[in-house]
PyMOL commands that place a pseudoatom at each C-alpha (Angstrom):
pseudoatom trace, name=CA, resn=MET, resi=1, chain=A, elem=C, hetatm=0, pos=[-0.107, -0.007, -0.064]
pseudoatom trace, name=CA, resn=PRO, resi=2, chain=A, elem=C, hetatm=0, pos=[1.669, 3.323, -0.727]
pseudoatom trace, name=CA, resn=SER, resi=3, chain=A, elem=C, hetatm=0, pos=[2.326, 5.783, 1.162]
pseudoatom trace, name=CA, resn=ARG, resi=4, chain=A, elem=C, hetatm=0, pos=[-0.131, 9.102, 2.134]
pseudoatom trace, name=CA, resn=ARG, resi=5, chain=A, elem=C, hetatm=0, pos=[3.364, 10.945, 0.957]
pseudoatom trace, name=CA, resn=SER, resi=6, chain=A, elem=C, hetatm=0, pos=[3.844, 9.152, -2.123]
pseudoatom trace, name=CA, resn=THR, resi=7, chain=A, elem=C, hetatm=0, pos=[-0.274, 8.562, -3.229]
pseudoatom trace, name=CA, resn=ALA, resi=8, chain=A, elem=C, hetatm=0, pos=[0.806, 12.915, -2.954]
pseudoatom trace, name=CA, resn=VAL, resi=9, chain=A, elem=C, hetatm=0, pos=[3.316, 12.858, -4.803]
pseudoatom trace, name=CA, resn=LEU, resi=10, chain=A, elem=C, hetatm=0, pos=[1.427, 10.686, -7.978]
pseudoatom trace, name=CA, resn=VAL, resi=11, chain=A, elem=C, hetatm=0, pos=[-1.322, 12.829, -7.292]
pseudoatom trace, name=CA, resn=LEU, resi=12, chain=A, elem=C, hetatm=0, pos=[0.652, 16.644, -8.072]
pseudoatom trace, name=CA, resn=SER, resi=13, chain=A, elem=C, hetatm=0, pos=[2.564, 14.744, -10.660]
pseudoatom trace, name=CA, resn=LEU, resi=14, chain=A, elem=C, hetatm=0, pos=[-0.643, 14.005, -12.564]
pseudoatom trace, name=CA, resn=ALA, resi=15, chain=A, elem=C, hetatm=0, pos=[-2.270, 17.509, -11.970]
pseudoatom trace, name=CA, resn=LEU, resi=16, chain=A, elem=C, hetatm=0, pos=[1.816, 19.537, -13.683]
pseudoatom trace, name=CA, resn=LEU, resi=17, chain=A, elem=C, hetatm=0, pos=[1.508, 16.917, -16.655]
pseudoatom trace, name=CA, resn=GLY, resi=18, chain=A, elem=C, hetatm=0, pos=[-2.476, 17.786, -17.509]
pseudoatom trace, name=CA, resn=ALA, resi=19, chain=A, elem=C, hetatm=0, pos=[-1.960, 21.193, -16.732]
pseudoatom trace, name=CA, resn=LEU, resi=20, chain=A, elem=C, hetatm=0, pos=[1.029, 20.920, -18.811]
pseudoatom trace, name=CA, resn=ALA, resi=21, chain=A, elem=C, hetatm=0, pos=[-1.018, 19.264, -21.912]
pseudoatom trace, name=CA, resn=VAL, resi=22, chain=A, elem=C, hetatm=0, pos=[-3.512, 21.606, -21.516]
pseudoatom trace, name=CA, resn=ALA, resi=23, chain=A, elem=C, hetatm=0, pos=[-1.010, 24.764, -22.129]
pseudoatom trace, name=CA, resn=THR, resi=24, chain=A, elem=C, hetatm=0, pos=[0.389, 22.999, -25.212]
pseudoatom trace, name=CA, resn=ALA, resi=25, chain=A, elem=C, hetatm=0, pos=[-2.403, 22.016, -26.976]
pseudoatom trace, name=CA, resn=ALA, resi=26, chain=A, elem=C, hetatm=0, pos=[-3.329, 26.071, -26.518]
pseudoatom trace, name=CA, resn=ALA, resi=27, chain=A, elem=C, hetatm=0, pos=[-0.528, 26.609, -27.686]
pseudoatom trace, name=CA, resn=SER, resi=28, chain=A, elem=C, hetatm=0, pos=[-0.076, 24.710, -30.346]
pseudoatom trace, name=CA, resn=PRO, resi=29, chain=A, elem=C, hetatm=0, pos=[0.066, 25.463, -34.629]
pseudoatom trace, name=CA, resn=GLY, resi=30, chain=A, elem=C, hetatm=0, pos=[-3.085, 24.571, -35.015]
pseudoatom trace, name=CA, resn=SER, resi=31, chain=A, elem=C, hetatm=0, pos=[-4.972, 27.509, -33.049]
pseudoatom trace, name=CA, resn=ASP, resi=32, chain=A, elem=C, hetatm=0, pos=[-6.073, 30.497, -34.266]
pseudoatom trace, name=CA, resn=ASP, resi=33, chain=A, elem=C, hetatm=0, pos=[-5.136, 33.118, -31.902]
pseudoatom trace, name=CA, resn=PRO, resi=34, chain=A, elem=C, hetatm=0, pos=[-2.730, 31.433, -29.158]
pseudoatom trace, name=CA, resn=ILE, resi=35, chain=A, elem=C, hetatm=0, pos=[-1.225, 35.015, -28.332]
pseudoatom trace, name=CA, resn=ALA, resi=36, chain=A, elem=C, hetatm=0, pos=[-4.924, 36.366, -27.584]
pseudoatom trace, name=CA, resn=SER, resi=37, chain=A, elem=C, hetatm=0, pos=[-6.308, 33.220, -25.932]
pseudoatom trace, name=CA, resn=ALA, resi=38, chain=A, elem=C, hetatm=0, pos=[-4.461, 33.803, -22.753]
pseudoatom trace, name=CA, resn=ALA, resi=39, chain=A, elem=C, hetatm=0, pos=[-5.564, 37.184, -20.469]
pseudoatom trace, name=CA, resn=ALA, resi=40, chain=A, elem=C, hetatm=0, pos=[-3.491, 39.879, -21.387]
pseudoatom trace, name=CA, resn=THR, resi=41, chain=A, elem=C, hetatm=0, pos=[-2.926, 43.982, -19.167]
pseudoatom trace, name=CA, resn=CYS, resi=42, chain=A, elem=C, hetatm=0, pos=[-2.413, 45.939, -21.825]
pseudoatom trace, name=CA, resn=ARG, resi=43, chain=A, elem=C, hetatm=0, pos=[-0.164, 48.240, -22.581]
pseudoatom trace, name=CA, resn=LEU, resi=44, chain=A, elem=C, hetatm=0, pos=[-1.736, 51.824, -22.129]
pseudoatom trace, name=CA, resn=SER, resi=45, chain=A, elem=C, hetatm=0, pos=[0.602, 55.091, -22.885]
pseudoatom trace, name=CA, resn=SER, resi=46, chain=A, elem=C, hetatm=0, pos=[0.149, 58.454, -21.011]
pseudoatom trace, name=CA, resn=SER, resi=47, chain=A, elem=C, hetatm=0, pos=[-0.944, 59.413, -25.030]
pseudoatom trace, name=CA, resn=LYS, resi=48, chain=A, elem=C, hetatm=0, pos=[-3.104, 56.007, -25.982]
pseudoatom trace, name=CA, resn=GLN, resi=49, chain=A, elem=C, hetatm=0, pos=[-4.919, 56.641, -22.179]
pseudoatom trace, name=CA, resn=ARG, resi=50, chain=A, elem=C, hetatm=0, pos=[-6.380, 60.260, -23.443]
pseudoatom trace, name=CA, resn=SER, resi=51, chain=A, elem=C, hetatm=0, pos=[-6.481, 58.950, -27.096]
pseudoatom trace, name=CA, resn=LEU, resi=52, chain=A, elem=C, hetatm=0, pos=[-9.183, 56.483, -27.121]
pseudoatom trace, name=CA, resn=GLY, resi=53, chain=A, elem=C, hetatm=0, pos=[-12.732, 58.751, -26.241]
pseudoatom trace, name=CA, resn=PRO, resi=54, chain=A, elem=C, hetatm=0, pos=[-12.768, 58.764, -22.033]
pseudoatom trace, name=CA, resn=THR, resi=55, chain=A, elem=C, hetatm=0, pos=[-10.851, 61.677, -20.745]
pseudoatom trace, name=CA, resn=TYR, resi=56, chain=A, elem=C, hetatm=0, pos=[-8.474, 59.124, -18.957]
pseudoatom trace, name=CA, resn=VAL, resi=57, chain=A, elem=C, hetatm=0, pos=[-8.617, 55.030, -19.551]
pseudoatom trace, name=CA, resn=THR, resi=58, chain=A, elem=C, hetatm=0, pos=[-6.864, 53.754, -16.906]
pseudoatom trace, name=CA, resn=ALA, resi=59, chain=A, elem=C, hetatm=0, pos=[-6.767, 50.457, -17.132]
pseudoatom trace, name=CA, resn=LEU, resi=60, chain=A, elem=C, hetatm=0, pos=[-7.221, 47.720, -20.635]
pseudoatom trace, name=CA, resn=SER, resi=61, chain=A, elem=C, hetatm=0, pos=[-7.188, 44.348, -20.046]
pseudoatom trace, name=CA, resn=VAL, resi=62, chain=A, elem=C, hetatm=0, pos=[-8.421, 41.551, -22.243]
pseudoatom trace, name=CA, resn=SER, resi=63, chain=A, elem=C, hetatm=0, pos=[-9.289, 37.949, -22.948]
pseudoatom trace, name=CA, resn=GLY, resi=64, chain=A, elem=C, hetatm=0, pos=[-9.301, 35.249, -25.420]
pseudoatom trace, name=CA, resn=THR, resi=65, chain=A, elem=C, hetatm=0, pos=[-8.880, 38.625, -28.608]
pseudoatom trace, name=CA, resn=SER, resi=66, chain=A, elem=C, hetatm=0, pos=[-6.199, 41.382, -28.892]
pseudoatom trace, name=CA, resn=CYS, resi=67, chain=A, elem=C, hetatm=0, pos=[-5.315, 45.000, -27.359]
pseudoatom trace, name=CA, resn=ALA, resi=68, chain=A, elem=C, hetatm=0, pos=[-5.938, 45.514, -29.925]
pseudoatom trace, name=CA, resn=THR, resi=69, chain=A, elem=C, hetatm=0, pos=[-9.499, 44.483, -30.337]
pseudoatom trace, name=CA, resn=GLY, resi=70, chain=A, elem=C, hetatm=0, pos=[-10.183, 46.064, -26.459]
pseudoatom trace, name=CA, resn=GLU, resi=71, chain=A, elem=C, hetatm=0, pos=[-9.230, 49.651, -27.873]
pseudoatom trace, name=CA, resn=ARG, resi=72, chain=A, elem=C, hetatm=0, pos=[-11.282, 49.348, -30.537]
pseudoatom trace, name=CA, resn=VAL, resi=73, chain=A, elem=C, hetatm=0, pos=[-14.302, 47.773, -27.718]
pseudoatom trace, name=CA, resn=VAL, resi=74, chain=A, elem=C, hetatm=0, pos=[-13.802, 50.232, -26.325]
pseudoatom trace, name=CA, resn=ARG, resi=75, chain=A, elem=C, hetatm=0, pos=[-13.598, 53.357, -27.903]
pseudoatom trace, name=CA, resn=ALA, resi=76, chain=A, elem=C, hetatm=0, pos=[-17.005, 52.143, -29.855]
pseudoatom trace, name=CA, resn=TYR, resi=77, chain=A, elem=C, hetatm=0, pos=[-18.400, 52.120, -25.752]
pseudoatom trace, name=CA, resn=TYR, resi=78, chain=A, elem=C, hetatm=0, pos=[-17.441, 55.520, -25.103]
pseudoatom trace, name=CA, resn=ARG, resi=79, chain=A, elem=C, hetatm=0, pos=[-19.239, 56.498, -29.183]
pseudoatom trace, name=CA, resn=CYS, resi=80, chain=A, elem=C, hetatm=0, pos=[-22.570, 54.680, -27.384]
pseudoatom trace, name=CA, resn=ARG, resi=81, chain=A, elem=C, hetatm=0, pos=[-21.883, 55.753, -24.331]
pseudoatom trace, name=CA, resn=VAL, resi=82, chain=A, elem=C, hetatm=0, pos=[-22.149, 59.822, -26.026]
pseudoatom trace, name=CA, resn=ARG, resi=83, chain=A, elem=C, hetatm=0, pos=[-25.036, 59.208, -28.184]
pseudoatom trace, name=CA, resn=ASN, resi=84, chain=A, elem=C, hetatm=0, pos=[-27.056, 57.276, -25.526]
pseudoatom trace, name=CA, resn=GLY, resi=85, chain=A, elem=C, hetatm=0, pos=[-26.936, 61.401, -22.748]
pseudoatom trace, name=CA, resn=GLY, resi=86, chain=A, elem=C, hetatm=0, pos=[-23.124, 62.130, -23.826]
pseudoatom trace, name=CA, resn=ARG, resi=87, chain=A, elem=C, hetatm=0, pos=[-19.913, 62.619, -21.561]
pseudoatom trace, name=CA, resn=ARG, resi=88, chain=A, elem=C, hetatm=0, pos=[-22.594, 61.761, -18.476]
pseudoatom trace, name=CA, resn=GLY, resi=89, chain=A, elem=C, hetatm=0, pos=[-24.672, 58.901, -21.264]
pseudoatom trace, name=CA, resn=ARG, resi=90, chain=A, elem=C, hetatm=0, pos=[-24.937, 54.991, -20.278]
pseudoatom trace, name=CA, resn=CYS, resi=91, chain=A, elem=C, hetatm=0, pos=[-24.439, 52.855, -22.949]
pseudoatom trace, name=CA, resn=THR, resi=92, chain=A, elem=C, hetatm=0, pos=[-27.441, 49.448, -23.145]
pseudoatom trace, name=CA, resn=SER, resi=93, chain=A, elem=C, hetatm=0, pos=[-26.921, 48.159, -26.950]
pseudoatom trace, name=CA, resn=ARG, resi=94, chain=A, elem=C, hetatm=0, pos=[-24.075, 45.679, -27.838]
pseudoatom trace, name=CA, resn=VAL, resi=95, chain=A, elem=C, hetatm=0, pos=[-20.941, 46.904, -28.768]
pseudoatom trace, name=CA, resn=LEU, resi=96, chain=A, elem=C, hetatm=0, pos=[-18.897, 44.822, -31.712]
pseudoatom trace, name=CA, resn=GLY, resi=97, chain=A, elem=C, hetatm=0, pos=[-20.589, 42.343, -30.751]
pseudoatom trace, name=CA, resn=TYR, resi=98, chain=A, elem=C, hetatm=0, pos=[-19.705, 42.511, -26.785]
pseudoatom trace, name=CA, resn=ARG, resi=99, chain=A, elem=C, hetatm=0, pos=[-22.437, 43.832, -23.739]
pseudoatom trace, name=CA, resn=CYS, resi=100, chain=A, elem=C, hetatm=0, pos=[-21.374, 45.514, -21.856]
pseudoatom trace, name=CA, resn=THR, resi=101, chain=A, elem=C, hetatm=0, pos=[-21.459, 46.688, -17.982]
pseudoatom trace, name=CA, resn=GLU, resi=102, chain=A, elem=C, hetatm=0, pos=[-21.239, 49.404, -16.327]
pseudoatom trace, name=CA, resn=THR, resi=103, chain=A, elem=C, hetatm=0, pos=[-20.369, 50.401, -12.512]
pseudoatom trace, name=CA, resn=ARG, resi=104, chain=A, elem=C, hetatm=0, pos=[-19.460, 53.670, -11.192]
pseudoatom trace, name=CA, resn=GLU, resi=105, chain=A, elem=C, hetatm=0, pos=[-18.170, 56.453, -8.562]
pseudoatom trace, name=CA, resn=SER, resi=106, chain=A, elem=C, hetatm=0, pos=[-18.834, 60.007, -9.003]
pseudoatom trace, name=CA, resn=ILE, resi=107, chain=A, elem=C, hetatm=0, pos=[-18.324, 63.218, -7.716]
pseudoatom trace, name=CA, resn=SER, resi=108, chain=A, elem=C, hetatm=0, pos=[-19.554, 66.272, -9.140]
pseudoatom trace, name=CA, resn=THR, resi=109, chain=A, elem=C, hetatm=0, pos=[-17.196, 67.477, -11.431]
pseudoatom trace, name=CA, resn=GLN, resi=110, chain=A, elem=C, hetatm=0, pos=[-15.277, 63.043, -12.611]
pseudoatom trace, name=CA, resn=PHE, resi=111, chain=A, elem=C, hetatm=0, pos=[-16.225, 59.507, -12.379]
pseudoatom trace, name=CA, resn=ASP, resi=112, chain=A, elem=C, hetatm=0, pos=[-14.840, 56.695, -12.362]
pseudoatom trace, name=CA, resn=ALA, resi=113, chain=A, elem=C, hetatm=0, pos=[-16.125, 53.473, -13.773]
pseudoatom trace, name=CA, resn=ARG, resi=114, chain=A, elem=C, hetatm=0, pos=[-15.417, 49.855, -14.535]
pseudoatom trace, name=CA, resn=VAL, resi=115, chain=A, elem=C, hetatm=0, pos=[-16.591, 48.317, -17.524]
pseudoatom trace, name=CA, resn=ARG, resi=116, chain=A, elem=C, hetatm=0, pos=[-16.671, 44.967, -18.098]
pseudoatom trace, name=CA, resn=CYS, resi=117, chain=A, elem=C, hetatm=0, pos=[-17.154, 43.503, -22.540]
pseudoatom trace, name=CA, resn=ARG, resi=118, chain=A, elem=C, hetatm=0, pos=[-17.850, 40.018, -23.427]
pseudoatom trace, name=CA, resn=ASP, resi=119, chain=A, elem=C, hetatm=0, pos=[-19.016, 37.944, -25.802]
pseudoatom trace, name=CA, resn=GLY, resi=120, chain=A, elem=C, hetatm=0, pos=[-19.205, 34.303, -25.802]
pseudoatom trace, name=CA, resn=THR, resi=121, chain=A, elem=C, hetatm=0, pos=[-15.216, 33.867, -24.060]
pseudoatom trace, name=CA, resn=LYS, resi=122, chain=A, elem=C, hetatm=0, pos=[-13.345, 37.036, -25.352]
pseudoatom trace, name=CA, resn=ARG, resi=123, chain=A, elem=C, hetatm=0, pos=[-13.196, 39.144, -22.540]
pseudoatom trace, name=CA, resn=VAL, resi=124, chain=A, elem=C, hetatm=0, pos=[-12.269, 43.294, -22.538]
pseudoatom trace, name=CA, resn=ASN, resi=125, chain=A, elem=C, hetatm=0, pos=[-12.760, 45.127, -19.268]
pseudoatom trace, name=CA, resn=HIS, resi=126, chain=A, elem=C, hetatm=0, pos=[-11.672, 48.524, -18.583]
pseudoatom trace, name=CA, resn=SER, resi=127, chain=A, elem=C, hetatm=0, pos=[-11.444, 51.423, -16.304]
pseudoatom trace, name=CA, resn=TYR, resi=128, chain=A, elem=C, hetatm=0, pos=[-11.830, 54.677, -17.004]
pseudoatom trace, name=CA, resn=THR, resi=129, chain=A, elem=C, hetatm=0, pos=[-12.292, 58.199, -16.115]
pseudoatom trace, name=CA, resn=GLN, resi=130, chain=A, elem=C, hetatm=0, pos=[-14.439, 60.962, -17.174]
pseudoatom trace, name=CA, resn=PHE, resi=131, chain=A, elem=C, hetatm=0, pos=[-14.086, 64.895, -16.700]
pseudoatom trace, name=CA, resn=THR, resi=132, chain=A, elem=C, hetatm=0, pos=[-17.479, 66.074, -16.740]
for i in range(1, 132): cmd.bond("trace and resi %d" % i, "trace and resi %d" % (i + 1))
show_as sticks, trace
zoom trace
């Protein structure tokens, strides 16, 4: 009968082997875009933070898609907000196929918001500051 320690080592080894197999399959040449399928925090230069629509986009992360697509979703979401009430507007329709939800914290001169957008398994999350 195996000891508890050898059983634990065996279970851990099998778990690591399984994780390695999944990672190898995800990065195989047959997948469409192995880089885009991983979660990523997108780097935003200070000029890029100000050029995506809101006063400042403070963070952008994606999963299952690319940072370039994430930036397009941020711009489209901002345009949707402006069409529905200006700077203080809310977007209630899909943007580029993504369904988005937003939470805000505000003071009289600005608000900070977190937006989570999803399209199936693809995710685009961003936060922004809007001066009003």
